[in-house]
C-alpha positions in Angstrom: 113.0 168.3 128.9 110.9 169.3 131.9 109.0 172.6 131.7 106.7 174.5 133.9 103.0 174.1 133.2 99.8 175.6 134.7 98.8 179.2 135.4 101.6 181.7 135.2 99.9 184.9 136.5 100.3 183.6 140.0 104.1 183.5 139.5 104.0 187.3 138.9 101.8 187.8 142.0 104.2 185.7 144.1 107.1 188.0 143.2 105.1 191.2 143.4 106.2 192.4 139.9 105.4 191.9 136.3 107.5 189.1 134.8 105.7 189.5 131.4 105.0 185.8 131.1 101.8 186.1 129.1 102.9 188.5 126.4 100.6 191.4 125.5 98.1 190.5 128.3 100.7 191.7 130.8 100.4 195.3 129.4 96.6 195.5 129.7 94.0 195.8 132.4 93.7 192.0 132.7 97.2 191.7 134.1 97.0 189.9 137.4 99.3 192.4 139.2 96.9 195.2 138.2 93.9 193.3 139.5 95.2 191.4 142.5 98.6 192.6 143.7 99.0 190.2 146.5 100.6 186.7 146.8 98.4 183.8 145.6 96.5 181.8 148.2 93.1 182.0 149.8 94.3 183.8 152.9 96.0 186.7 151.0 99.0 186.8 153.3 101.2 189.9 152.8 104.9 189.9 151.8 106.7 190.0 155.1 110.3 191.0 155.6 112.7 188.5 154.1 115.9 187.2 155.5 119.1 187.5 153.5 118.6 184.0 152.2 115.0 184.8 151.3 116.1 187.8 149.3 118.7 185.7 147.4 116.2 182.9 146.8 113.5 185.3 145.4 116.1 186.8 143.0 116.9 183.3 141.7 113.2 182.4 141.4 112.5 185.6 139.5 115.3 184.8 137.0 114.1 181.2 136.5 110.5 182.3 136.0 111.4 185.0 133.5 113.4 182.7 131.3 111.1 179.7 131.9 113.8 177.4 133.3 113.8 174.6 135.8 116.3 174.5 138.6 118.6 171.9 137.1 119.0 173.8 133.8 119.4 177.1 135.5 122.1 175.7 137.7 123.9 174.4 134.6 123.9 178.0 133.2 125.3 179.3 136.5 128.1 176.8 136.5 129.0 177.8 132.9 129.0 181.5 133.9 131.2 180.8 137.0 133.9 179.1 134.8 134.2 182.1 132.4 136.3 185.2 133.0 134.6 188.3 134.2 131.8 189.0 136.7 129.8 185.8 137.2 126.4 187.5 137.6 126.7 189.6 134.5 128.1 186.6 132.5 125.0 184.6 133.7 122.6 187.2 132.3 124.6 187.3 129.1 124.3 183.5 128.7 120.6 183.6 129.4 120.0 186.4 126.9 122.0 184.5 124.2 119.6 181.6 124.4 117.8 181.2 121.0 114.4 181.3 122.5 115.3 184.5 124.3 116.6 186.0 121.1 113.4 185.2 119.2 111.5 186.9 122.0 113.7 189.9 121.9 113.2 190.2 118.2 109.5 190.5 118.8 108.7 187.5 116.6 106.4 186.4 119.4 105.0 188.3 122.5 106.3 185.8 125.1 109.2 183.6 125.8 106.9 180.6 126.1 105.8 181.1 122.5 109.4 181.7 121.4 110.4 178.4 123.0 107.5 176.6 121.1 108.6 178.2 117.8 112.2 177.0 118.3 111.0 173.5 119.4 109.0 173.1 116.2 112.1 173.9 114.1 110.6 177.1 112.8 113.7 179.2 113.3 116.9 179.2 111.2 120.3 180.1 112.4 122.8 180.7 109.6 120.4 178.9 107.2 120.0 175.8 109.3 117.0 174.8 111.4 117.7 174.8 115.2 115.2 173.2 117.6 117.1 173.7 120.8 115.8 176.6 122.8 119.0 176.9 124.9 121.2 177.2 121.7 123.7 180.0 122.3 123.9 182.6 119.5 127.2 184.2 118.6 128.3 187.5 117.1 127.6 187.4 113.4 124.8 184.8 113.5 121.8 185.4 111.2 118.4 184.4 112.6 115.3 184.2 110.5 112.0 182.2 110.4 111.5 179.2 108.2 110.0 180.0 104.8 106.2 179.8 105.0 103.4 182.3 104.4 101.4 181.5 107.5 104.5 181.8 109.8 105.6 185.0 108.1 102.1 186.6 108.5 102.1 185.6 112.1 105.4 187.2 112.8 104.5 190.3 110.9 101.3 190.6 112.9 103.3 190.3 116.1 105.8 192.9 115.0 103.0 195.3 114.3 101.3 194.6 117.6 104.5 195.0 119.6 105.8 198.0 117.6 106.1 200.1 120.8 108.6 197.6 122.3 112.3 198.4 121.4 114.6 195.8 119.8 117.9 195.4 121.7 120.9 197.3 120.3 122.8 194.1 120.0 120.3 192.7 117.5 119.7 194.1 114.0 116.4 193.3 112.4 115.3 193.8 108.8 111.6 193.9 109.1 111.1 193.6 105.4 112.9 190.3 105.1 112.5 189.2 108.8 116.2 188.5 108.9 118.1 189.4 112.1 121.8 189.6 112.8 123.7 189.4 116.1 125.9 192.5 115.9 127.6 191.9 119.3 127.1 190.0 122.5 124.5 191.3 125.0 125.4 193.1 128.2 123.6 193.2 131.5 122.1 196.6 130.7 120.6 195.2 127.5 118.5 192.8 129.4 116.7 195.5 131.4 115.4 193.0 133.9 114.4 193.6 137.6 117.0 191.1 138.8 119.9 191.5 141.2 122.2 188.9 139.8 124.8 189.4 142.6 122.2 187.9 145.0 122.0 184.8 142.8 125.8 184.4 142.9 125.8 184.7 146.7 123.1 182.1 147.0 124.9 179.5 144.8 128.2 180.4 146.5 127.1 179.2 149.9 
């Protein structure tokens, strides 16, 4: 599956906000937004006024960058959301949050979604006792998520939990820090994501 490679700090600078693509680095003084809060490029052009289309495009690009997805896969998720009952934009956010790599990130097993995706790709995460290596796997209410048995992986996750202890765990996920076993208590809602995204703009863009 295609994935984005190369520097990611420039992605945050392009959007003008922190997308938290590099984990703990994004909270420190080395964050690119803190040091160079202007779009990437040698001429340092400012962020001019955007057209309606430009605003909609930027919202879509932000969502894609945050979840580390390419256009084709993101569009597939949008089409799934549009076929379900309810508000399409909110359903889209719910589907994105239910991705297994996103769940692993929300559980603070790792500091970034990129690392979460790698952990899942390597088959290091169990869902209901079975290894799942598909980052886009959709969790459901009642699912139990935990890392594979292994002392080194357990220590790595425990270290990350300690390092990220100031970050809250979403209310829809219940984590036992002693056993590193988590349970999906309910499906996520838009408010649970807490992202700087206007999903209605994405719906308008794809509806044209």
